[in-house]
C-alpha positions in Angstrom: 69.5 69.6 344.4 71.5 72.7 343.2 75.1 71.1 344.1 73.8 68.0 341.5 72.6 70.5 338.9 75.7 72.5 339.2 78.2 69.5 338.8 76.0 68.5 335.7 76.3 72.0 334.1 80.5 71.6 334.7 80.2 68.4 332.7 78.2 69.1 329.6 80.7 72.0 329.3 83.9 70.0 329.4 82.1 67.0 327.3 80.7 69.7 324.3 84.3 71.6 324.6 86.1 68.3 323.9 84.0 67.4 321.1 85.1 70.4 319.1 86.8 69.8 315.8 90.6 70.8 315.6 91.4 73.8 313.8 92.0 73.0 310.6 95.8 73.2 309.3 96.3 75.1 306.2 99.0 74.0 304.0 101.7 77.0 303.5 102.3 78.7 300.6 105.2 77.7 298.7 108.4 79.8 299.6 109.6 82.4 296.9 112.5 84.1 296.6 113.9 86.7 293.6 117.0 89.0 293.9 119.2 91.4 291.7 121.2 92.0 290.7 122.7 88.7 290.0 126.0 89.9 290.0 127.5 93.5 291.6 130.8 95.4 291.2 131.0 97.3 294.0 131.3 100.9 293.6 132.7 103.4 296.1 131.5 106.5 294.8 127.4 106.1 294.5 126.5 103.8 297.2 123.4 103.4 295.9 124.8 101.1 293.0 125.7 98.7 296.1 121.9 97.8 296.9 120.5 94.0 296.6 116.9 94.0 296.2 115.6 90.9 297.7 111.6 90.3 297.4 110.7 87.4 299.0 107.0 85.9 301.1 109.4 84.6 304.0 111.7 85.4 306.2 115.6 85.2 305.0 119.1 85.5 305.8 122.2 86.0 304.8 125.9 84.1 304.2 129.2 85.7 302.9 132.2 83.7 301.6 134.5 85.7 303.2 133.7 88.0 306.6 135.5 90.7 304.7 132.4 91.3 302.8 130.0 93.9 304.8 126.5 94.4 304.6 124.2 96.3 306.2 121.7 93.5 307.5 122.0 89.8 307.9 118.5 88.8 307.7 114.9 90.0 306.8 111.1 89.6 306.9 108.7 89.3 303.9 108.1 91.7 301.5 110.6 93.7 299.4 114.2 94.8 301.1 117.3 96.4 300.3 120.3 95.3 301.4 123.7 97.4 301.0 126.9 96.1 300.2 129.0 98.2 302.6 132.4 97.2 302.0 134.9 94.3 300.2 138.6 95.0 299.6 139.6 96.0 296.4 140.7 93.6 294.0 138.6 91.1 295.3 135.2 88.9 294.4 133.4 87.2 297.1 129.9 85.4 297.0 126.9 86.5 299.0 124.1 83.9 299.4 120.6 84.8 300.6 118.4 81.9 301.7 114.8 81.4 302.9 114.1 80.3 306.4 112.1 77.1 306.6 109.0 77.7 308.6 108.5 73.9 309.5 110.4 70.6 309.0 109.0 69.9 305.6 109.6 73.5 304.3 112.2 73.4 301.7 115.1 76.5 301.4 115.8 78.6 298.2 119.2 80.0 297.9 120.5 82.5 295.4 123.9 83.8 295.1 125.5 86.7 293.9 129.4 87.8 292.9 130.1 90.7 294.5 133.2 92.3 293.0 135.6 95.1 293.8 138.0 96.2 291.0 141.3 97.2 292.0 142.1 100.8 293.0 143.1 102.6 289.9 141.0 100.7 288.0 142.6 100.4 284.0 140.8 98.4 281.2 143.2 96.2 279.9 143.5 94.6 276.6 142.8 90.9 276.2 142.1 90.4 272.7 142.0 92.6 269.5 142.3 92.0 265.7 141.5 95.1 263.3 142.6 92.0 260.6 145.2 94.8 258.9 148.3 92.5 258.8 148.1 92.4 255.4 146.2 93.1 252.2 145.6 89.9 249.9 147.0 90.1 246.8 146.0 87.6 244.9 142.6 87.5 242.3 139.4 86.8 244.2 138.9 86.8 248.3 140.3 84.2 250.2 138.6 82.5 253.1 139.7 82.4 256.5 141.1 78.8 255.9 143.1 79.4 252.9 144.9 82.7 253.9 145.9 84.2 257.7 147.8 86.7 256.2 145.7 89.3 257.8 145.7 88.3 261.5 147.1 91.2 263.8 145.8 90.1 267.0 147.2 91.5 269.6 146.6 91.4 273.8 147.6 89.5 276.9 145.6 86.7 275.6 146.2 86.8 271.8 149.1 84.7 271.4 147.8 81.5 270.8 144.3 82.5 269.0 143.2 80.6 265.9 140.4 81.6 263.3 137.9 78.8 262.0 134.9 79.1 260.1 132.8 78.7 257.3 132.0 80.6 254.2 133.8 84.1 255.4 136.3 85.5 253.5 138.6 88.3 254.2 137.9 91.3 252.0 139.2 95.1 252.1 136.0 96.7 249.9 133.8 98.5 251.9 136.1 99.3 254.4 135.0 99.7 257.8 134.0 103.8 259.2 132.2 105.7 261.1 132.7 104.7 264.7 135.8 105.1 267.3 138.5 102.9 266.1 137.2 101.8 262.5 140.4 100.7 261.1 139.8 100.7 257.4 141.5 98.1 255.2 140.4 94.5 255.7 137.3 92.9 257.3 135.1 89.8 257.5 133.0 89.1 254.9 129.7 86.7 255.3 128.8 84.7 252.6 125.3 83.4 253.2 123.1 82.2 255.8 124.7 80.3 258.8 128.3 81.5 257.7 130.3 81.9 261.0 133.6 82.3 262.1 135.2 81.4 265.7 137.8 83.2 267.5 139.7 80.1 269.1 142.0 80.0 272.1 141.8 83.6 273.8 143.6 83.0 276.7 142.5 84.6 280.0 143.9 85.4 284.0 142.8 84.6 287.0 141.0 87.3 288.0 139.6 88.6 285.1 136.0 88.1 285.5 134.4 91.2 283.6 134.7 91.8 280.4 133.2 94.1 277.3 133.2 93.1 274.2 133.2 95.0 270.9 133.1 95.1 267.2 132.5 97.0 264.1 129.8 95.5 261.6 127.5 96.7 258.8 124.7 94.6 256.4 123.8 95.5 252.7 120.5 96.9 253.4 117.7 97.4 256.0 117.5 97.9 259.2 120.5 96.0 261.1 118.7 93.1 263.6 121.0 92.2 266.9 119.1 89.2 267.3 119.4 87.7 264.1 122.0 89.4 261.9 124.8 88.5 263.7 124.4 85.8 266.4 127.2 85.9 269.1 128.1 82.9 271.4 130.6 82.1 273.7 132.4 79.0 275.0 134.5 78.4 278.0 137.6 75.8 278.0 135.5 74.1 275.1 132.3 74.0 277.0 129.1 73.8 274.6 128.5 77.5 273.2 125.9 80.1 274.7 124.4 83.2 273.5 125.8 86.6 274.1 123.5 89.6 273.7 124.6 92.9 272.4 123.8 96.4 272.0 123.9 98.3 268.7 121.8 100.5 266.3 119.5 99.8 264.3 121.6 101.2 261.2 122.8 99.3 257.9 125.8 101.4 258.0 129.0 100.4 260.1 128.3 100.7 263.5 130.1 99.5 266.8 128.2 96.7 268.6 129.0 96.1 272.4 128.3 93.5 274.9 129.1 93.3 278.8 129.5 89.8 280.5 130.9 88.3 283.6 132.1 84.7 284.3 131.1 83.5 287.9 133.1 80.9 289.6 136.1 79.2 287.7 137.6 81.7 285.5 138.2 79.3 282.4 141.7 79.1 281.0 140.8 79.9 277.1 137.5 81.6 275.7 136.2 81.0 272.3 133.8 83.6 270.6 131.8 82.9 267.7 129.7 85.1 265.2 126.7 83.4 263.2 125.2 85.5 260.2 121.8 84.8 259.2 122.3 86.6 255.7 125.3 87.1 253.0 127.0 90.8 252.5 127.4 91.4 256.4 130.6 92.4 257.1 132.5 92.5 260.9 135.8 94.0 261.7 137.8 95.6 264.9 137.1 92.6 267.4 138.4 93.5 270.7 137.8 92.0 274.4 138.6 94.2 277.2 138.6 93.7 281.0 135.6 95.8 282.6 134.4 97.2 285.9 130.9 97.8 284.7 127.9 95.9 286.0 125.9 93.3 283.7 123.3 90.8 283.8 124.7 88.4 280.9 126.7 85.9 283.8 128.0 82.5 282.8 129.2 80.1 284.6 131.7 77.8 283.4 133.1 76.0 285.9 129.9 72.6 286.1 130.9 69.4 284.6 131.4 69.6 281.0 131.1 66.1 279.2 132.7 65.3 276.0 130.4 64.8 273.1 129.3 61.4 274.2 129.1 60.2 270.2 133.4 61.7 269.5 135.5 58.5 269.6 138.8 58.9 271.3 141.6 58.2 269.2 143.9 55.0 270.3 146.5 55.3 267.4 146.9 58.3 266.2 147.6 58.7 262.4 149.2 62.0 260.5 146.5 61.3 257.8 143.7 61.8 259.6 141.9 65.6 260.0 139.0 66.2 262.4 136.3 68.9 261.8 132.8 69.3 263.6 130.3 71.3 261.8 127.7 73.2 263.5 123.9 74.4 262.3 121.3 76.0 263.9 117.8 74.0 263.9 115.2 75.3 261.9 112.3 76.1 264.5 114.0 76.3 267.5 117.1 78.0 266.3 119.5 76.2 268.6 123.0 76.4 267.4 124.2 72.6 267.6 126.9 70.5 266.5 125.6 68.5 263.5 128.5 66.0 263.5 132.1 65.4 263.5 134.2 63.6 261.0 137.5 62.1 261.0 139.0 62.2 257.6 141.8 60.2 256.2 143.5 63.2 253.8 145.5 59.8 252.6 142.5 57.4 251.6 140.8 60.4 250.6 137.4 59.0 252.4 136.5 59.1 255.8 137.4 56.8 258.6 134.3 57.7 260.7 131.4 60.5 261.4 130.0 61.0 264.9 126.4 62.6 265.3 123.4 62.7 267.6 119.8 61.5 266.8 117.3 63.8 268.1 113.9 65.4 267.4 114.9 69.0 267.0 117.6 67.6 264.0 114.1 67.3 261.8 111.8 70.1 263.3 110.4 70.3 259.6 110.4 66.9 258.9 112.9 64.6 256.9 112.8 66.9 253.6 116.1 66.1 251.3 117.6 69.2 249.4 116.9 68.9 245.8 118.8 68.9 243.3 121.8 67.5 245.6 124.4 69.9 246.4 127.7 68.2 246.3 129.9 70.4 247.6 133.7 70.7 248.9 134.1 70.6 252.7 135.2 73.9 253.4 137.7 73.2 256.1 139.5 70.6 253.4 141.2 71.3 250.4 140.6 69.8 246.7 143.9 67.6 247.7 142.9 66.4 250.9 139.1 65.5 250.0 137.7 63.0 247.4 136.2 65.7 244.3 132.9 64.0 244.3 131.2 67.5 243.6 131.4 69.8 240.4 133.8 72.7 240.1 130.5 75.0 239.5 128.9 73.9 242.9 128.8 77.3 243.8 126.3 77.9 240.9 123.6 75.2 242.8 121.0 74.7 242.2 122.2 75.5 238.6 118.7 76.7 237.8 120.4 78.1 234.5 121.5 74.6 233.2 118.1 72.7 234.0 119.4 72.4 237.8 122.2 70.3 237.0 125.8 71.2 237.0 127.6 71.8 233.7 131.0 70.0 235.1 130.2 66.1 234.9 133.4 65.1 236.5 132.1 64.7 240.0 132.0 60.8 240.4 134.1 57.8 241.4 135.2 55.8 238.7 133.6 52.1 238.6 136.0 49.8 240.7 135.6 46.1 238.9 132.8 46.7 236.4 130.9 48.1 239.3 129.3 51.7 239.9 129.3 53.3 243.4 127.0 55.2 245.1 127.6 58.4 247.2 126.9 56.9 250.6 125.7 59.3 253.1 127.5 58.3 256.5 125.2 60.3 258.2 121.5 59.7 256.2 120.6 63.4 254.6 117.4 62.7 255.8 118.2 62.9 259.3 119.3 66.7 259.2 115.7 67.4 257.6 115.2 70.8 256.0 115.6 71.2 252.2 117.8 73.8 251.3 119.1 74.5 255.1 122.5 74.3 256.2 121.7 71.4 258.4 120.9 69.6 255.6 123.6 70.4 252.6 126.2 69.8 255.2 125.3 65.8 255.1 126.6 66.2 251.5 130.3 67.4 252.3 132.7 64.7 251.2 133.9 64.2 254.9 130.2 62.4 255.1 130.4 60.1 252.1 132.1 57.0 251.0 131.7 54.9 247.7 128.9 52.6 248.9 128.2 48.8 247.5 127.2 46.9 250.1 127.2 42.9 250.0 123.5 43.2 251.7 122.3 46.9 251.4 118.8 45.7 253.0 120.9 45.8 256.0 122.0 49.2 256.2 118.7 50.8 254.9 116.8 48.8 257.9 119.0 49.9 260.4 118.6 53.8 259.1 115.1 53.6 259.0 114.9 52.0 262.8 117.4 54.3 264.0 115.5 57.2 263.1 111.5 55.7 263.3 112.3 53.6 266.2 115.3 54.2 268.3 115.3 57.9 268.5 115.2 59.2 272.2 114.3 62.7 274.0 117.7 61.6 275.9 119.3 61.8 272.2 120.7 58.5 270.9 124.3 58.7 269.5 126.0 57.2 266.2 129.2 56.3 264.9 129.0 55.4 261.1 132.2 54.1 260.2 134.5 52.9 257.3 137.0 49.6 257.6 139.9 49.6 254.9 141.0 45.8 255.1 143.2 46.2 252.2 144.3 49.4 250.5 144.7 48.0 247.4 141.0 48.4 246.7 141.3 52.1 244.7 139.3 54.3 242.6 139.3 57.4 241.1 137.9 60.9 242.1 137.0 63.7 239.7 135.3 61.3 236.9 132.6 61.2 234.8 131.9 57.7 235.3 134.8 56.0 233.3 136.0 59.1 231.9 139.1 60.7 234.4 139.7 64.5 235.0 142.7 66.7 235.3 141.7 66.5 239.3 141.5 62.9 239.6 143.4 60.7 242.0 143.4 57.7 243.6 140.6 57.2 246.7 140.9 54.1 248.8 137.8 52.1 249.2 136.3 50.9 252.3 136.1 46.9 252.4 133.2 47.4 255.0 131.5 49.5 257.0 130.1 49.7 260.3 127.4 51.7 263.4 127.7 51.5 266.4 124.9 53.1 268.7 124.3 53.9 272.2 121.2 55.5 274.2 119.5 54.8 277.7 117.4 52.5 278.0 114.0 54.5 279.1 115.2 57.4 276.8 113.9 60.1 279.2 116.5 59.8 281.9 117.2 63.7 282.0 121.0 62.3 282.9 124.3 62.7 281.2 125.6 59.3 279.9 128.6 59.8 282.0 126.2 59.8 285.0 124.3 56.8 284.2 125.0 53.4 285.7 125.5 50.3 283.6 121.9 49.2 283.9 120.8 52.2 282.4 122.3 52.4 279.3 122.6 50.0 276.1 124.5 49.6 273.1 124.7 47.6 269.8 126.9 47.5 266.9 126.4 46.3 263.1 128.8 45.3 260.5 128.1 46.1 256.6 130.5 44.2 254.0 131.0 46.0 250.6 130.8 43.9 247.9 133.7 44.5 245.8 134.6 41.3 244.1 131.1 40.8 241.7 129.9 38.3 244.5 126.1 37.5 243.5 124.7 35.7 246.8 121.4 33.7 246.7 120.2 34.5 249.4 120.7 37.6 252.3 121.6 36.2 255.4 119.4 37.8 258.4 120.5 40.9 260.2 121.2 39.4 262.9 124.5 38.0 261.7 126.0 40.7 261.4 125.1 42.1 265.3 128.1 42.9 267.3 128.6 44.5 270.8 130.5 47.9 270.3 133.7 46.5 272.1 133.6 43.5 269.2 133.3 46.3 266.8 136.3 48.0 268.4 138.7 44.9 267.5 137.4 44.3 263.9 138.5 47.5 263.4 142.1 47.1 265.1 141.4 49.1 268.1 142.2 52.1 267.0 139.4 53.9 268.3 137.6 53.9 271.1 133.6 54.2 270.8 131.7 56.4 273.5 134.6 56.5 275.9 132.3 58.1 278.8 129.9 55.2 278.9 130.6 52.3 281.1 132.7 49.7 279.8 130.5 46.7 280.8 127.7 48.5 278.4 130.2 48.5 275.5 131.1 44.7 276.2 127.2 43.5 275.9 124.7 43.5 273.3 121.0 42.4 273.6 118.8 42.4 270.8 115.9 42.5 272.7 116.4 45.8 273.9 116.1 47.4 270.5 112.7 47.0 268.7 112.3 46.2 265.5 115.3 43.5 265.2 113.5 40.3 266.3 
């Protein structure tokens, strides 16, 4: 009996043990990894400057791009750890990559890379570009803008041979000369004439191996403390890529002082570097711009090696024409304060009217609504002379808003003369309301002649409807891309600018009238793919074209045909203008060969 009782106890013990619940498997905490600094300049005199701090909640390991880069440990565990770089050959830059170790098959690996550089022995800073702006002093009247006179340019340095200055509302002045900092050259300085005035130093040539730099410039403002975050904003660009902000240090004094910024370039060194300076007010001055190589460490690291697609909306010129001049205008968004391209124009300096205006449509361009500047701020495009552009702005445009004259200019000669007894409207190619913000630079730029053409539509409602649909319905978070252009079937259609309607002035000159306008539009189908157009498949993109005839022969149609009669594929619009330009060159060709009205709400 005892034997059976013993067997029963064994059986029950095994049974209840087998029925216990499995231990709960807890979900892994997400791996984290932070590494500093992001860029390390090896200091052979102070080993404490060669340490890398690694903070992680999991184990990690280190890989180096070249075995000549030595570290004191190649792996570690959770928590905060210090790794020392013990050696790297002089004059070299190698990559050190820290990666988290997977804890199971589904775990993700996080990697962080650090560029480790050791300056050549006996490092000597090299001047890449320096300009004190003092080659000559202006002897004429007034103060010349930088696009009117280049006699001041005195650039030197290994990368200064092909530099060029472009900008807006920046003049060269020799009043209130630079002083009070080492190297102040006195004489000439750049003067910023208002909010969003800017100057860009283009085409600074860099050499392989030049990866760390110091930028310096003297600057001052009229009154109040100097604010480095707003008074002058600095941006840099490599090989024509989009501008990226660069922070700098400076005292808060409003007197002349030196501003300095350290930055490094990671991965591929671009062939050219551009530096843009943007002011937020008038009466700000700048002098002695200098870029030198450096061996100082910095946390401002830029990578210009990523794929940089050209602006989707900018057409490719197929048939070159020496009369065509191209210009891109930039401005800052009104709330987010992003520095963005406003529009690009191809302007015919013979016809004195635009060929096309290319622009993006996105919510950021009307963050404060669709307000239009009042009164209309007609003014010249600062990148064109009066002989190159239509004079459809008053000579006293700089007195806008003309508050002393009832908000009207005193000069009334700023229209096109009527043609065949028909008055022309000054027609925006990029609608002013689509660059919302009354009084903002973004909106004012739409009143440049480069964005305006004589307007006398045969069916005006067609143009208006497309403009409204574009902003109200077809805008998307991926960005909608537009080219609005003019077609000139017959250069015999001519008028005169600088007119008070039928009365000409001494400035009046012939201007060719477009016989038609067109719009071509492209965007992703779902509107929120987050992908560049160049990386989209044909099925992910849609495009459409519109043709708008002008009424230059006093036609009086009794009915207006449907808009659908004037809808074309993008390729068909290219053919109608003589294949002079290719639209949306980065988009798949088959997208431009087709059009589906059902893709575009509001057209049915």
